[in-house]
Every structure is written in structure tokens, then in C-alpha cells.
C-alpha positions, 0 to 999 in steps of 0.5 A: 527138526520139527520141519523134517517131520511128515506125520506126528501122532500123540496119544491117539485114541479112537473109541466106538460105542457098541450097543446090543440093540438099537433100542439101547442107543435110543434109551441112552440118549433119552435117559434123564440121568444119562445111564450107560447102555453101551460098551466102549470099544477101543479101536486105538488106544494112546498111539504115539509115533513120528514119521520123517519126510521121505520115510516109508512106514508099514503098519501091520497087525492082525484083522481088527488091530486098528490099522485101517482106523489109524489110516482113516484118521490120518486121512481125515476120514475119521476124527479121533476120540482123543489125542491128535495127529499132525500131517505136514503136506499134501496127502493122497490116500487109497483106503478100502475100495469105494472110498473117495469116488462117487459111484454115480460119476464116470471114471473121468469125472471122478478124476477131475473131482479128486483133483479139485478136492486136492486143490488142483485147477482144471488146467492142472488136471488137464495136464495130468489126466493123460498120465493118469488114464495111461497108467490105469489102462481101463480103455473106454470104461473111463467114460462109464459110471464107477458103480459099474466097475469091477474091483480091479478096474476101480483099483487101477483108476484109484491108484492112478489118481492118488499116485499121479497127483504129486502127493507129499504123503501117500497112504495105501491100505491093502487095496493092492491085493485085489489087483492082477499080478501085472498091475501089482508089479506096476504099482510097486514100481511106481511107489518105489520111484515116488519114494526114491526120486520124489521123496514121497513119504509112504504109510503102507498097510498090507498082510503081504510081508514080502511087500512090506519088507521090500518097500518099507524101511520101518514098521509098527505092529498094532495089537488091539489098538496099541503099538506092540512093536516099532522098528525095522520092517524085517524085525517087525514082520518077524514079530508079526509072524511069531505073534500069528503062530503063537495065537494058532498053536501052542509054543514054548515061551522060553524055548528049550535048554540045549546045554545040560539036559533033555527036555522031558527028563533030567538025564544028562544028554548023550555025547555027540557022535561028531563035531557038528552035533555040538552047536557052533558058536555062531549058532548059539549066538543067533538061534535064540533070536525070536525062536519059535518052539513047541517041544516036539522037535528041535534043531541042535545045530545048523552050519554052512559048510564048503564041499570039504565040510569046513564051516564058512561064513563067506561064499564065493559066487557060484560056490557049492555049499552044504547047509547042514541041519542037525534035528532031534525028535523030542517025541514020536512024530508020524511026519516031519517036514523041514526047510530053509529060507535064505534072506537078504539084509532087508529080510526078503526071502531070496531062496526057499528050500522045502523037504516037501518039494524035494519029497524028503520028509522024515517019517515015523520018528521016535523020541530021541532020534537025531538026524543030520540033514544036508542040503547041497547047492551052489549059490549065485546071488547078488553080493551082500549079507545074508541069513538063513532061517530054518524051520521044522514043522508037522504038516496039518493041511498041505493044501492051505499050508497049515503046519504045526511049527516044531522049531523055527529059527529066524537066524540060524546062520549068516554069511557074506556073498562075494561079488561076481567077477569080472562082470557083477550080477544085479538081480537077486538071483542069477539063472544059467542061460543058453544064448543062441545067436543067429543073423536074421536073413533079409 
């Protein structure tokens, strides 16, 4: 079993000494009784995990949580204060821009320099250099000193080097965020090929949760140097989102009891005026999972219906459906937005609907008012299992997407998308096309 482990971390701790002034550092070093003038900052504290060969692990967390420190230790850039890590295989790392290249050397000289560090001979690098330069696509700048490169050019060359030198373990730390859209797509395609065809083990740090869920099967969430959660990338990404929201706004830790009374009074609830105001069994089972609420508004029920308004959990390709949300205001609200995300089994958002896009926000809500919100659309997606996340929020700053989440349900309902016949579709979503054919004249 040990032979299948690519990375093993035991009790990893990294402590930095923080001094208020440079004088304090000098005083501590010269004090005859070793008086302490510093504070200990734990960048990592007792971190433990294992990665099997061929696994893809995302390391996520807020800034300062210890992600980069962990990757630098695994890349032998830093040494831990205590604990140990075992890395089995050849490692290529792309950490923050500036690491690994000599700024005074040209691009091509740095390519050979990095190859030498990783144990390749000049003859072996000669065979690889064309592929590296072709992928980087920086033209004549390859003969210029790296110190003159833009961040995008640096990234192109650095990523090309670390991925073309056949690593057993690839470590990527957020650097892809500086690349242009086309090169980012190339990078994602290249990494997926390395994982699927070459069995490369990947450790990936990013704040882009769609990228994390797309390329990684597992993830760990770091918080103040410790592992807060470990599991599937979709579940950990959701926990990260929940953590981020809870730090930015006031939320109800235990949610709201929908079964007996209203939130702000002990009076019995009013009776529903139709069956869809009573939470369905599926909604009751799924809605509590990582739900985020602030006590201002809540979803009473969310159901997926056919055109005859029968609740369904299986959808034929191209079928028109109704996503019905029943939303209750728990306080007076000036403007309330709402929307949904349809997510595949890997937690990737495939379709997004927003009341802001549809110009259908709710205005001037009064306490206790109930709204039935119907979204009607036809589904043409890849066969598979899907879940629907629902959100109700008060807009704060539309330009940067800042909102106050009133109710966010990661899994409000689920359904299975059936296969398209007679020819299946292969993309996540299918768009209707008009195809015009004409024969070109000689």
C-alpha cells in the first residue's frame, strides 16, 4: 500500500518568528538568558494527509491559511519547523511568479537550467525544447532575459517547462490566474491530459472553485494553518463558500425551524394555500445540507415540475420543466433577488438563472408575505445526475456582486437527465443550431 502513496504528510508544522522591530531580533540573539522578544506565528500546525499516485488534490482556503507555505515545503523550497513529509517521485512546481527562473538568464537558458536541476541531460533537453517552446508560444522573446518578461509571458514559459518535463507530481499554486483566457484553457487541457493519460499526481491551489471542481477529485480546506475539512472537491468547495459567507455577513448557525412556528414569534404557522407550500419529502431531506440563512427570508419549498405541474425527478432530453420556488419574507425587504444553479455530480455549475438577469427582482416585501416563483425552461444537457442550488439575497453592490445571502440551499432538489436519442450529446449543454450547407463553386 505504501508503494501507491505519492505524498505523505505527518504532523507538519511551520512557525515563523515575528519581531516588532529589527532591534528586537538583535536583542534576542544577544541576550545572555535567551529572553524571548518575538511572537510565534503558526503558518501550519500539525497538518496530516496522504495522496495516492494519480490523485488530484485541491488545497483551498482564504488568504493566509497556509496554502502556499504547504506547497513550498512539498517542493523543498522551505523546511518545516517540525513534522515531516515524504514525496515519492519527480516533482515539478509552479509556485508564485518569480520562483525557479534566474531573471538574468534568457528564456531558453532557463529552460535548460531547470531541466538540469530536474536531472535531465543536455541531449534529453534538446529533444524536449521544441515542445516546450511551442506550448509557451512566446516567439523571439525566448532569447531575451526573463527579467524583461511580462507576467503572462513568464507564466507561459514556466508552465510549459514544468508540464513538459514528465513530472510524477505536479504542483500548481494560483499562478494560472495571470494568464490570458486562451492560455488558461490550454493549461487546463494539458493538466487533464497529464492526469488521465500519464497518471500524474496533481496538487492544485486556486480560488477559482469551478476550476477546482473541474480538475480535482479531492480537496482539503485549510484555515489558520490547520485542515478544517477533507473530502470531495465539490463538498470542500461548498464548505469554503459557506466559510467565506459566514465571515462576511451574519448568518444563523442552526438555520430556521420550518415545522411548527414562525421565526420571530411563537404563533402557529398559517396553513398553506396549496400543496406546493408544504415542503416535499425530497426538499426536507436535502435542504438542510450546508444551508446558509440570515433570518430575513427563506425558501419554504423548492420543487421541479413538468408542464402539468407534477413533481418529477427524471427529465427527458429537451423536456420543458418548471422550477418552482416558494419564498417567504421574514422581515421588510426593499429589494430581494433570487436565482438557481444547476450543478452536475462534480459540483460544477452548468446552468445559472438570476432574477437580476431576467429583471424580475422582488420589491418592497413585507414581513410574512409568500411568493411563488416559477422558472420555465427546457433542458438539453448531458445525460447524468444533477442537483439544483437555490439562493435568495439582498443586493449590496451589484458591480462587484456583493450580496447579503438570506437563504442559500446547495441541494434543494435533484434529478436525472435522460440520454438524448437517437444520437447522444457530449457537451455539458446543447445549443440549437441552424445549419446551412452550400457547395462551393470551382
